[in-house]
C-alpha positions in Angstrom: 186.9 82.3 64.5 183.2 82.8 64.7 181.3 81.4 67.6 179.0 78.4 66.9 175.4 79.4 66.9 172.5 77.7 68.6 170.6 78.2 65.3 173.2 76.9 62.8 171.1 73.8 62.0 167.8 75.7 61.9 166.0 75.1 58.6 164.2 77.8 56.7 160.4 77.7 57.0 158.6 77.4 53.6 157.1 80.6 52.2 153.4 81.1 52.9 151.6 80.1 49.7 149.8 83.5 49.5 152.1 86.0 51.2 155.1 84.3 49.6 153.5 84.8 46.2 153.2 88.5 47.0 156.9 88.7 47.7 157.5 87.1 44.3 155.2 89.7 42.7 157.0 92.6 44.4 160.4 91.3 43.2 159.2 91.0 39.6 160.6 94.0 37.6 158.0 93.7 34.8 156.0 96.9 34.4 153.0 94.9 33.2 152.7 92.5 36.2 149.3 91.9 37.7 148.7 90.6 41.3 145.6 88.4 41.6 147.0 86.4 44.5 146.3 88.4 47.7 142.7 88.7 48.7 142.5 92.4 49.2 140.1 94.8 47.6 141.5 97.2 45.0 139.9 100.0 43.1 139.5 100.1 39.3 142.9 101.9 39.3 144.5 99.0 41.2 144.9 101.0 44.4 143.9 100.1 48.0 140.7 101.8 49.2 140.1 103.6 52.4 136.4 103.8 52.9 134.8 107.2 53.4 133.0 106.0 56.5 136.3 104.9 58.0 137.9 108.3 57.3 135.0 110.0 59.1 135.1 107.6 62.0 138.9 108.2 62.3 138.2 111.9 62.7 135.7 111.2 65.4 138.1 108.9 67.2 140.9 111.6 67.0 138.8 114.6 67.9 135.9 113.5 70.2 138.0 113.2 73.3 136.2 109.9 74.1 139.1 107.7 73.1 142.7 107.4 74.3 145.7 105.1 73.9 145.3 103.3 77.2 145.1 99.5 77.3 141.8 98.0 76.3 140.1 95.4 78.5 141.5 91.9 77.7 138.3 91.1 75.8 138.0 94.5 74.1 135.5 97.3 74.5 131.9 96.0 75.1 130.5 98.6 72.8 132.6 97.3 70.0 131.9 93.6 70.4 128.2 94.2 71.1 127.9 96.2 67.9 129.8 93.5 66.1 127.3 90.9 67.3 124.4 92.9 65.8 126.2 93.1 62.4 126.8 89.4 62.3 123.8 87.9 64.0 121.1 90.4 63.1 117.7 89.7 64.6 118.9 86.6 66.5 120.6 88.9 69.0 117.2 89.8 70.4 116.2 86.2 70.9 119.5 84.5 71.6 121.9 87.2 72.6 122.0 86.4 76.3 123.8 83.2 75.2 126.5 85.0 73.1 130.0 85.5 74.5 132.1 87.7 72.3 135.7 88.9 72.6 137.8 91.2 70.4 140.4 89.3 68.5 143.3 90.0 66.1 141.0 89.8 63.0 139.8 86.5 61.8 143.1 84.8 62.2 143.4 85.7 65.9 139.8 84.7 66.5 140.4 81.2 65.0 143.5 80.8 67.1 141.7 81.7 70.3 139.0 79.3 69.4 141.3 76.5 68.6 143.3 77.0 71.8 140.0 76.8 73.7 139.2 73.5 71.9 142.6 72.1 72.8 142.2 73.1 76.4 138.6 72.1 77.2 137.4 69.5 74.6 138.2 65.8 74.7 141.8 65.1 73.5 140.7 63.2 70.3 138.4 66.0 69.1 139.1 66.6 65.5 138.4 69.7 63.3 137.1 68.9 59.9 138.1 71.4 57.3 136.8 71.8 53.7 139.0 70.6 50.9 140.1 73.1 49.6 140.2 75.9 52.2 142.2 78.9 53.2 145.6 77.4 53.9 146.0 79.1 57.3 143.1 77.1 58.7 145.4 74.1 58.8 148.3 76.0 60.2 146.2 77.4 63.0 144.9 74.0 64.0 148.4 72.5 63.9 150.0 75.3 65.9 147.3 75.0 68.5 147.8 71.3 68.8 144.3 70.4 67.5 144.1 67.5 65.1 142.3 68.2 61.8 141.1 66.3 58.7 139.6 67.3 55.4 136.0 66.9 54.3 135.3 66.9 50.6 133.9 70.2 49.4 134.7 71.0 45.7 135.0 68.8 42.6 137.7 70.1 40.3 136.5 67.7 37.6 133.0 69.3 37.6 134.0 72.7 38.9 131.1 72.5 41.4 130.3 71.9 45.0 130.8 68.2 45.9 127.7 68.0 48.0 127.5 64.2 48.1 131.1 63.9 49.2 130.6 66.7 51.8 127.7 65.0 53.4 129.3 61.6 53.3 132.5 62.9 55.1 130.6 64.8 57.7 128.4 61.8 58.4 131.4 59.6 58.8 133.1 61.9 61.2 132.9 60.8 64.9 130.0 62.4 66.8 130.8 65.8 68.4 133.5 66.6 65.8 134.1 70.2 65.0 133.1 71.2 61.5 134.7 74.3 60.1 132.4 76.2 57.8 132.7 79.4 55.7 129.7 81.6 56.3 129.8 83.0 52.7 132.1 83.6 49.7 134.0 80.4 50.3 137.8 80.9 50.1 139.2 79.8 47.7 136.4 78.3 45.6 133.8 81.1 45.7 131.3 78.2 45.6 128.7 78.5 48.4 126.0 76.0 49.2 122.4 76.9 48.2 119.8 77.5 51.0 118.5 74.0 50.5 122.0 72.6 50.7 122.7 74.6 53.9 119.6 73.1 55.3 120.9 69.6 54.5 124.2 70.4 56.1 122.6 71.8 59.2 120.3 68.8 59.6 123.3 66.4 59.3 125.5 68.3 61.8 122.6 68.4 64.2 122.0 64.7 63.8 125.7 63.9 64.5 125.9 66.4 67.4 128.8 68.1 65.7 130.0 71.5 66.8 130.0 74.1 63.9 132.9 76.6 63.8 132.1 79.4 61.3 134.7 81.6 59.7 133.2 84.9 58.5 135.8 86.8 56.6 133.7 88.2 53.7 130.3 89.3 55.1 128.9 91.8 52.6 131.4 90.9 49.9 129.3 88.0 48.6 125.9 89.6 47.8 126.5 93.1 49.0 123.9 92.6 51.7 125.2 91.9 55.3 122.0 90.1 56.4 121.8 87.9 53.4 125.4 86.9 53.6 125.1 85.9 57.3 121.8 84.0 56.9 123.3 80.5 57.1 124.9 81.4 60.4 121.7 82.9 61.8 119.8 79.8 60.8 122.2 77.7 62.9 121.6 80.0 65.9 117.8 79.8 65.5 118.1 76.0 65.5 119.8 76.1 68.9 123.3 75.1 68.0 126.2 75.7 70.3 128.9 77.1 68.0 131.9 79.3 67.4 132.3 82.2 65.0 135.5 84.0 63.9 134.5 87.4 62.5 136.9 89.6 60.5 136.5 93.3 59.6 139.6 93.3 57.4 137.8 92.9 54.0 134.4 94.6 54.6 135.9 97.7 56.3 139.2 97.7 54.4 141.0 97.6 57.8 143.6 95.0 56.7 146.4 96.3 58.8 144.3 97.2 61.9 143.6 93.5 62.7 140.0 94.0 63.9 137.7 91.0 64.6 135.8 89.0 67.2 135.4 85.5 68.4 131.9 84.7 69.5 130.9 81.5 71.3 127.2 80.6 71.4 126.2 78.5 74.4 123.0 76.7 75.2 122.9 77.9 78.8 123.1 81.4 80.1 124.7 80.2 83.3 127.9 79.2 81.4 128.4 82.7 79.9 130.6 84.0 82.8 132.9 81.0 82.8 133.2 81.1 79.0 134.2 84.7 79.0 136.7 84.1 81.8 138.4 81.3 80.0 138.6 83.1 76.7 140.2 86.1 78.5 142.7 83.8 80.1 143.8 82.5 76.6 144.0 86.1 75.3 146.0 87.2 78.3 148.7 84.5 77.7 148.9 85.5 74.0 148.9 89.2 73.7 147.2 90.5 76.9 145.2 93.3 75.3 143.8 93.9 71.8 144.7 96.9 69.6 142.5 99.9 70.1 142.4 102.1 67.0 140.7 99.8 64.6 138.2 98.6 67.2 137.3 102.2 68.0 136.9 103.1 64.3 134.7 100.1 63.7 132.7 100.8 66.8 132.0 104.3 65.7 130.7 103.2 62.3 128.6 100.4 63.7 126.9 102.6 66.3 126.3 105.8 64.2 123.2 105.4 62.1 124.5 107.8 59.3 127.9 106.2 59.1 126.3 102.7 59.3 124.2 103.5 56.2 127.2 104.9 54.4 129.2 101.8 55.2 126.5 99.6 53.8 126.4 101.6 50.6 130.1 101.5 50.2 130.0 97.7 50.7 127.4 97.4 48.0 129.7 99.4 45.7 132.7 97.1 46.4 130.6 93.9 46.0 129.2 95.4 42.8 132.6 96.1 41.3 133.8 92.6 42.1 130.7 91.1 40.4 131.3 93.4 37.4 134.8 92.0 37.1 133.4 88.5 37.3 131.0 89.2 34.5 133.6 90.9 32.3 136.0 88.0 32.7 133.3 85.4 31.9 132.3 87.4 28.8 136.0 88.0 27.7 136.6 84.2 27.9 133.4 83.4 26.1 134.5 85.7 23.3 137.7 83.7 23.0 135.8 80.4 22.9 136.2 79.4 26.5 132.8 78.7 28.2 133.6 78.7 32.0 130.1 78.6 33.4 131.5 77.9 36.8 132.9 81.5 37.0 129.4 82.8 37.1 128.2 80.2 39.6 130.8 81.3 42.1 130.4 84.3 44.4 132.5 86.8 46.3 136.1 88.0 45.9 137.5 84.8 44.4 137.2 82.6 41.4 138.5 79.1 41.5 139.4 79.0 37.8 140.2 75.3 37.3 143.7 76.1 36.0 146.2 73.4 36.9 149.7 74.1 38.4 151.4 74.0 35.1 149.0 76.5 33.6 149.4 78.7 36.7 153.1 78.8 36.2 152.6 79.8 32.5 150.6 82.8 33.7 153.2 83.7 36.3 156.4 83.2 34.4 155.4 84.1 30.9 152.6 86.7 31.5 153.6 88.1 34.9 150.1 87.4 36.2 150.3 86.2 39.8 147.7 83.7 41.2 147.8 81.0 43.8 149.0 77.5 42.8 145.5 76.0 43.0 144.3 78.4 40.3 142.5 80.8 42.6 142.3 84.5 41.4 141.2 87.5 43.3 138.7 89.3 41.1 139.2 92.4 43.2 142.6 92.7 41.7 141.2 93.0 38.2 140.2 96.1 36.2 138.5 96.8 32.9 141.9 97.2 31.4 143.4 94.0 32.8 140.5 91.6 32.2 141.3 91.1 28.5 145.0 90.7 29.4 144.1 87.9 31.8 141.7 86.3 29.3 144.4 86.2 26.6 146.9 84.7 29.1 144.4 82.0 30.0 143.9 81.1 26.4 147.6 80.9 25.9 148.1 78.6 28.9 145.3 76.3 27.9 146.6 76.1 24.3 150.2 75.4 25.4 149.2 72.6 27.8 146.7 71.1 25.3 149.4 71.0 22.6 151.8 69.2 25.0 149.2 66.5 25.6 
């Protein structure tokens, strides 16, 4: 007779909407399957890419004798997070850097979690995080797990396939003063629809008027325009305006270091005398979670960011990746146009993703009939496309639209 288990009544957690989709893709025996669900860069051949600058940096890390496998400081190596600041904040480091507090984090996800735990611990109990609708699903998971309440603000109109600027401003205005507003620095996930410079100005003015606290998520710097400085300009403008804010920075996408979990959390304060206390409390949160961050990816990133030659090479490789993604966007738009589908919104979007506008029924047709995997909200990763697969996707989209139209 088997012993009763403490866990016999434990329910299964639902599959993650993105990682669970990848499991479904891997289990599909079709030789023609296409994965457009996971937001990871792929080459024209559909293979993961290890950047040349990363390979060279790894050789330096392995052979220079400067690096070892000892524990890192709780907040990571100062050379790493200081170099990360320069990449993210550009010229504002020179004017505001004495008010920056950065710590190494487990990529962007870890940075968001540290930040939300800080909010839970030190902000008023009813402080709410306002998250764009739609957004990366894990934003909500992280807030919930950290015990921080969250609500949506309108961001995207599926009817118009465009930014819902009026709804966005109305919801941010209606939020109680000193709420936290979660913003995507660039290449909004999942919509690919970023505010224009004028719209960013309106958003900043309203957040300033309401005394809200911006919390930026920067997962795709360099993947939107191919230019690091241009992609981070909205964030730098907020710094120049004197905002106190949080920034979660990830090097997963722009360095191709998905499995290394390299990132930072930076808090910008208004007073230099608060820097010491801020760092101590962030370190306390990290200590209780994982004690010390992983070393290898941080060292590799640090080497690239602090070596002029490797830094130039990285920027060129970034331009190449962003250029291939844009090329896939243009090819998809043209392939659909040739088939009588005029999706202008595809070209108005930017970065790795396209929010196609396909509904859940049409998504299922692509998955079940055509073995093309995309998220349930119709988001596709353009980086998963190639010259060969673009027409396959375009034909499948035509089929899905035709089938659902006939049913109506």
